[in-house]
C-alpha positions as CSV (number, residue, x, y, z in Angstrom):
1,X,0.0,0.0,0.0
2,X,1.0,3.6,-0.6
3,X,1.2,6.3,2.1
4,X,-1.6,8.8,2.4
5,X,-3.1,11.1,4.9
6,X,-4.8,8.2,6.7
7,X,-1.8,5.9,6.5
8,X,-1.2,2.9,4.2
9,X,-3.8,1.5,1.8
10,X,-4.2,-2.3,1.5
11,X,-6.2,-3.6,-1.5
12,X,-8.1,-6.8,-1.2
13,X,-9.2,-8.4,-4.4
14,X,-11.7,-11.1,-5.2
15,X,-10.9,-14.4,-3.5
16,X,-8.4,-12.7,-1.1
17,X,-8.8,-12.5,2.7
18,X,-9.9,-9.4,4.4
19,X,-8.7,-10.8,7.7
20,X,-5.2,-11.2,6.3
21,X,-5.2,-7.5,5.3
22,X,-6.5,-6.5,8.8
23,X,-3.8,-8.5,10.5
24,X,-1.1,-6.7,8.4
25,X,-2.6,-3.2,8.8
26,X,-1.8,-0.6,11.4
27,X,-4.1,2.0,13.0
28,X,-4.9,4.7,10.5
29,X,-4.7,2.4,7.5
30,X,-7.4,1.9,4.9
31,X,-8.4,-1.5,3.6
32,X,-10.1,-1.3,0.1
33,X,-12.3,-4.2,-1.1
34,X,-11.6,-3.7,-4.8
35,X,-13.8,-6.3,-6.3
36,X,-17.6,-6.0,-6.9
37,X,-17.9,-9.5,-5.3
38,X,-18.7,-11.5,-2.3
39,X,-16.1,-12.0,0.5
40,X,-17.1,-15.0,2.5
41,X,-15.5,-14.8,6.0
42,X,-15.9,-13.6,9.5
43,X,-13.7,-10.6,10.2
44,X,-12.2,-9.4,13.6
45,X,-10.6,-6.0,14.1
46,X,-8.8,-5.8,17.5
47,X,-6.9,-2.8,18.9
48,X,-6.8,-0.9,15.5
49,X,-8.5,2.2,14.1
50,X,-9.1,1.2,10.4
51,X,-11.2,2.3,7.4
52,X,-12.8,-0.6,5.5
53,X,-14.2,0.7,2.3
54,X,-15.2,-0.2,-1.3
55,X,-15.9,1.8,-4.4
56,X,-18.7,-0.7,-5.4
57,X,-21.6,0.2,-3.2
58,X,-24.4,-2.3,-3.2
59,X,-22.4,-5.1,-4.9
60,X,-19.5,-5.7,-2.5
61,X,-20.7,-8.0,0.3
62,X,-19.0,-9.5,3.4
63,X,-20.9,-12.8,4.0
64,X,-20.1,-13.2,7.6
65,X,-19.9,-11.2,10.8
66,X,-17.7,-8.4,11.9
67,X,-16.3,-8.1,15.5
68,X,-14.5,-4.9,16.5
69,X,-12.9,-4.4,19.9
70,X,-10.5,-2.2,21.9
71,X,-10.0,0.5,19.3
72,X,-7.3,3.0,20.5
73,X,-8.5,6.1,22.3
74,X,-9.6,8.8,19.9
75,X,-9.7,6.3,17.1
76,X,-12.6,4.6,15.4
77,X,-13.4,2.0,12.8
78,X,-15.1,3.3,9.6
79,X,-17.1,1.2,7.2
80,X,-18.1,2.8,3.9
81,X,-20.3,1.5,1.0
82,X,-20.2,-2.0,2.4
83,X,-22.9,-4.7,2.7
84,X,-22.5,-7.0,5.7
85,X,-24.7,-10.1,5.8
86,X,-24.0,-11.0,9.5
87,X,-23.9,-9.2,12.8
88,X,-21.7,-6.3,13.7
89,X,-20.4,-6.1,17.3
90,X,-18.2,-3.1,18.3
91,X,-17.2,-3.6,21.9
92,X,-15.1,-0.9,23.5
93,X,-14.8,0.9,20.1
94,X,-16.2,3.9,18.3
95,X,-17.9,3.1,14.9
96,X,-18.8,5.1,11.8
97,X,-21.2,3.6,9.2
98,X,-21.4,5.5,5.9
99,X,-23.7,4.3,3.2
100,X,-23.6,0.7,4.4
101,X,-26.2,-2.0,4.5
102,X,-26.1,-4.3,7.6
103,X,-28.4,-7.4,7.5
104,X,-27.7,-8.6,11.1
105,X,-27.9,-6.8,14.5
106,X,-25.5,-3.9,15.3
107,X,-24.4,-3.8,18.9
108,X,-22.3,-1.2,20.7
109,X,-22.5,-2.3,24.4
110,X,-20.1,0.1,26.0
111,X,-20.1,3.8,26.9
112,X,-16.3,4.0,27.2
113,X,-13.3,2.3,25.7
114,X,-10.4,0.6,27.4
115,X,-8.7,4.0,28.1
116,X,-11.9,5.4,29.7
117,X,-12.4,7.4,26.5
118,X,-16.0,8.2,25.5
119,X,-17.2,6.2,22.5
120,X,-19.2,7.4,19.6
121,X,-21.5,6.0,16.9
122,X,-22.2,7.7,13.6
123,X,-24.7,6.3,11.1
124,X,-25.3,8.1,7.8
125,X,-27.3,7.1,4.7
126,X,-27.2,3.4,5.8
127,X,-29.7,0.6,5.9
128,X,-29.8,-1.4,9.1
129,X,-32.2,-4.3,8.6
130,X,-32.3,-5.7,12.1
131,X,-31.9,-4.2,15.6
132,X,-29.4,-1.4,16.5
133,X,-28.3,-1.2,20.2
134,X,-26.0,1.6,21.2
135,X,-24.8,2.4,24.7
136,X,-22.1,4.7,23.5
137,X,-21.6,8.1,25.1
138,X,-22.8,9.8,21.9
139,X,-24.8,8.5,19.0
140,X,-25.7,10.4,15.8
141,X,-28.1,8.6,13.3
142,X,-29.1,10.5,10.2
143,X,-30.9,9.9,6.9
144,X,-30.9,6.1,7.2
145,X,-33.4,3.3,7.1
146,X,-33.8,0.9,10.1
147,X,-36.1,-1.2,12.2
148,X,-35.8,-1.4,16.0
149,X,-33.3,0.7,17.9
150,X,-32.2,1.1,21.5
151,X,-30.1,4.0,22.8
152,X,-28.4,5.3,25.9
153,X,-26.2,8.4,26.2
154,X,-26.4,11.6,24.2
155,X,-28.4,10.9,21.0
156,X,-29.5,12.8,17.9
157,X,-31.8,11.0,15.5
158,X,-32.7,13.0,12.4
159,X,-34.3,12.3,9.0
160,X,-34.6,8.5,9.2
161,X,-37.2,6.0,8.3
162,X,-38.0,3.4,11.0
163,X,-40.1,0.7,9.4
164,X,-41.2,-2.1,11.8
165,X,-42.1,-4.4,8.9
166,X,-45.1,-5.7,10.9
167,X,-42.8,-7.4,13.4
168,X,-44.0,-5.5,16.5
169,X,-41.3,-4.2,18.8
170,X,-40.3,-0.6,19.4
171,X,-38.9,1.9,16.9
172,X,-36.8,4.0,19.2
173,X,-36.2,2.8,22.7
174,X,-34.5,5.3,25.1
175,X,-33.3,4.3,28.6
176,X,-31.2,5.7,31.4
177,X,-30.7,8.8,33.4
178,X,-27.6,9.7,31.3
179,X,-29.7,9.6,28.1
180,X,-30.6,12.9,26.4
181,X,-32.1,12.5,23.0
182,X,-33.2,14.8,20.2
183,X,-35.6,13.0,17.8
184,X,-36.7,15.0,14.9
185,X,-37.9,14.8,11.3
186,X,-38.2,11.0,11.2
187,X,-40.9,8.6,9.9
188,X,-41.7,5.8,12.5
189,X,-44.3,3.4,11.4
190,X,-45.5,-0.2,10.9
191,X,-44.5,-1.6,14.4
192,X,-47.6,-3.7,14.4
193,X,-48.8,-7.2,15.1
194,X,-51.9,-9.4,14.8
195,X,-51.1,-11.3,18.0
196,X,-53.4,-14.1,19.2
197,X,-51.4,-14.3,22.5
198,X,-50.8,-11.8,25.4
199,X,-48.3,-9.1,24.6
200,X,-46.7,-6.3,26.7
201,X,-44.9,-3.1,25.7
202,X,-44.7,-3.7,22.0
203,X,-46.1,-2.0,18.8
204,X,-44.7,1.3,20.0
205,X,-43.1,4.1,18.0
206,X,-41.0,5.6,20.7
207,X,-40.5,4.5,24.3
208,X,-38.8,6.7,27.0
209,X,-37.8,5.0,30.2
210,X,-35.4,4.9,33.0
211,X,-35.4,8.7,33.6
212,X,-34.2,9.5,30.1
213,X,-34.7,13.0,28.6
214,X,-36.1,13.5,25.1
215,X,-37.2,16.1,22.7
216,X,-39.6,14.6,20.1
217,X,-40.6,17.0,17.4
218,X,-41.6,17.1,13.7
219,X,-41.9,13.3,13.3
220,X,-44.5,11.2,11.5
221,X,-45.5,8.4,13.9
222,X,-48.2,6.0,12.6
223,X,-49.6,2.5,12.3
224,X,-48.1,1.1,15.5
225,X,-50.8,-1.2,16.7
226,X,-52.1,-4.7,17.5
227,X,-55.0,-5.6,15.3
228,X,-56.1,-8.8,17.2
229,X,-58.9,-8.1,19.7
230,X,-59.2,-11.4,21.4
231,X,-56.2,-11.4,23.8
232,X,-54.6,-9.2,26.4
233,X,-52.4,-6.2,25.4
234,X,-50.6,-4.3,28.2
235,X,-49.1,-0.9,27.2
236,X,-49.2,-1.7,23.5
237,X,-50.0,0.2,20.4
238,X,-48.7,3.8,21.1
239,X,-47.1,6.5,19.1
240,X,-45.0,7.7,22.1
241,X,-44.9,5.9,25.4
242,X,-43.3,8.0,28.2
243,X,-42.8,5.4,30.9
244,X,-40.3,7.2,33.1
245,X,-38.5,10.5,32.2
246,X,-36.6,13.4,33.8
247,X,-38.0,15.7,31.1
248,X,-39.7,15.1,27.8
249,X,-41.1,17.5,25.2
250,X,-43.4,16.2,22.4
251,X,-44.3,18.9,19.9
252,X,-45.4,19.3,16.3
253,X,-45.6,15.6,15.4
254,X,-48.1,13.9,13.1
255,X,-49.5,10.8,14.9
256,X,-52.3,8.5,13.7
257,X,-53.5,4.9,13.8
258,X,-51.5,4.0,17.0
259,X,-53.8,1.8,19.0
């Protein structure tokens, strides 16, 4: 690889191993998946701040899972233009997703890294098809498409589409006294079921719990409901459910068919 502002560049062609390139890379390097192809392997990035990118958005796929851990303080792992078929776990690491599609769950379980540094999540113009869980100190999610999400910490969620795909669940779930969220200009809909069994706290657009703070404004929140009338529903079918909060403001939203 040649030297650049970010460090060295490592090209990985069709049939070559991403993990081999990761093992040979140093923090600040960029790994480029050069082939519009499928890379079949699980990948682990440990103790390194790397950029994993491709010029072939939508056609370069990692068929496997990605595990990220112990990124150096003030460093992060960036994924750009990639499709990942498996789960993504970033433990003790900051993460940036730019124009990516993730088919599995995305989990960031830690507020701080190994050096007690605050961790951050950034998601931009990406498609997250399963659940996103972020307990990082700061999360910014913008102009993306996703299903269920859970957040703690400082959060801004703007311009996204949350589509429950008729699987029930909760579109945006906020929890914890350290959580302070700004949720604006999103579409949150289709968290619905036709459940012939008892259900509790599901089919909800936004839930605020654990003393979290939230500012909910200028969103479209609709079609979050259970349509089966023959069983017990407890705290289900709501646009916004404020269960426990230090301070929440709900203003200028469009809400309908949440029941």
